[in-house]
C-alpha positions in Angstrom: -14.5 -9.6 -13.3 -12.8 -11.0 -10.2 -14.9 -12.0 -7.2 -14.5 -9.7 -4.2 -13.6 -12.2 -1.4 -13.2 -9.7 1.4 -16.5 -10.5 3.0 -15.5 -14.2 3.2 -12.1 -13.3 4.6 -13.7 -11.0 7.2 -16.0 -13.7 8.5 -12.9 -15.8 9.5 -11.4 -13.0 11.5 -14.2 -10.7 12.7 -14.4 -12.2 16.2 -10.7 -11.4 16.6 -11.0 -7.9 15.2 -13.9 -7.1 17.6 -11.7 -8.3 20.5 -8.9 -6.0 19.2 -11.3 -3.0 19.2 -11.9 -3.6 22.9 -8.3 -4.0 23.8 -7.9 -0.4 24.8 -11.1 -0.1 26.7 -14.9 -0.6 26.6 -17.0 0.4 23.6 -20.5 -0.1 22.1 -21.6 -1.7 18.9 -21.9 1.3 16.7 -18.5 2.6 17.7 -16.8 -0.8 17.1 -18.4 -1.0 13.6 -17.2 2.6 12.9 -13.6 1.7 14.0 -13.6 -1.3 11.7 -14.9 0.7 8.8 -12.3 3.4 9.4 -9.6 0.7 9.4 -10.6 -0.1 5.8 -12.6 -3.2 6.5 -15.9 -1.9 5.1 -19.3 -1.5 6.7 -20.1 -4.1 9.3 -23.9 -4.1 9.8 -25.6 -4.7 13.1 -27.0 -8.0 11.8 -23.4 -9.2 11.5 -21.8 -7.5 14.5 -24.3 -8.1 17.3 -24.3 -11.9 16.9 -20.5 -11.8 17.2 -20.7 -9.7 20.3 -23.3 -12.1 21.8 -21.2 -15.1 20.9 -18.1 -13.5 22.5 -20.2 -12.7 25.6 -21.5 -16.2 25.9 -18.0 -17.5 25.6 -16.9 -15.3 28.5 -14.5 -13.3 26.4 -16.4 -10.0 26.8 -18.7 -8.6 29.4 -21.6 -6.3 28.6 -23.4 -3.6 30.6 -26.5 -1.7 29.5 -26.4 2.0 30.3 -29.3 4.4 30.0 -28.6 7.6 28.1 -29.8 11.1 29.1 -31.1 11.5 25.5 -31.9 8.8 23.1 -31.7 5.1 23.6 -29.4 3.4 26.0 -26.3 1.6 24.9 -24.8 -1.8 25.7 -21.1 -1.3 26.4 -18.7 -4.2 26.0 -15.3 -4.8 27.6 -12.7 -7.6 27.5 -12.5 -10.1 30.3 -9.3 -11.8 31.4 -10.2 -14.7 29.2 -10.8 -12.3 26.3 -7.4 -10.8 26.7 -5.7 -14.2 26.7 -7.8 -15.3 23.7 -6.8 -12.1 21.8 -3.2 -12.8 22.5 -3.3 -16.5 21.6 -5.6 -16.1 18.5 -3.8 -13.0 17.4 -0.5 -14.8 17.3 -2.1 -17.7 15.5 -3.7 -15.4 12.9 -0.4 -13.5 12.3 1.4 -16.9 11.8 -1.3 -17.9 9.4 -1.1 -14.6 7.6 2.7 -15.0 7.1 2.2 -18.5 5.7 -0.5 -17.3 3.3 1.7 -14.3 2.3 4.7 -16.6 1.6 2.7 -18.9 -0.6 0.9 -16.1 -2.4 4.1 -14.2 -2.9 5.8 -17.2 -4.6 2.8 -17.8 -6.8 2.6 -14.2 -7.9 6.4 -14.2 -8.6 6.0 -17.3 -10.7 3.2 -15.7 -12.7 5.1 -12.5 -13.1 8.2 -14.4 -14.3 6.2 -16.3 -16.8 4.7 -13.0 -18.2 8.1 -11.4 -18.3 9.5 -13.7 -20.9 10.0 -16.9 -19.1 8.0 -20.0 -19.9 4.5 -19.2 -21.0 2.0 -19.6 -18.2 0.3 -22.9 -18.6 1.8 -26.3 -19.0 5.4 -27.1 -18.0 7.9 -27.3 -20.9 6.8 -24.1 -22.6 3.4 -25.2 -23.9 0.9 -22.5 -23.2 -2.7 -23.2 -22.4 -4.4 -24.5 -25.5 -1.2 -25.0 -27.4 
């Protein structure tokens, strides 16, 4: 059974995704987690999300404001700073370039495997000797 690597991949891009969630205005932790889940990224628990928000705040990329609620507990609302917008633009462009590079390498590798399975050389050693031959 293949290992599900999505959690590892998400760790590398979660800060950027949180910044993206704040690009169109302020939000609070639960709403950010809900948006990421609805986008198909799975459930992001508070123990993962809030340290990211704190790290982004300490870096000056987001600002936070606590607001009391009429009913229930208050919420901490987050919004991008100017530095956060610049970081989102710069890091977003870098991530997309990285994504294109990964896609190109992965596409070539998958094409090679598909060609080998479709009657080309057996997958394994060059020269037509399969694994274990």
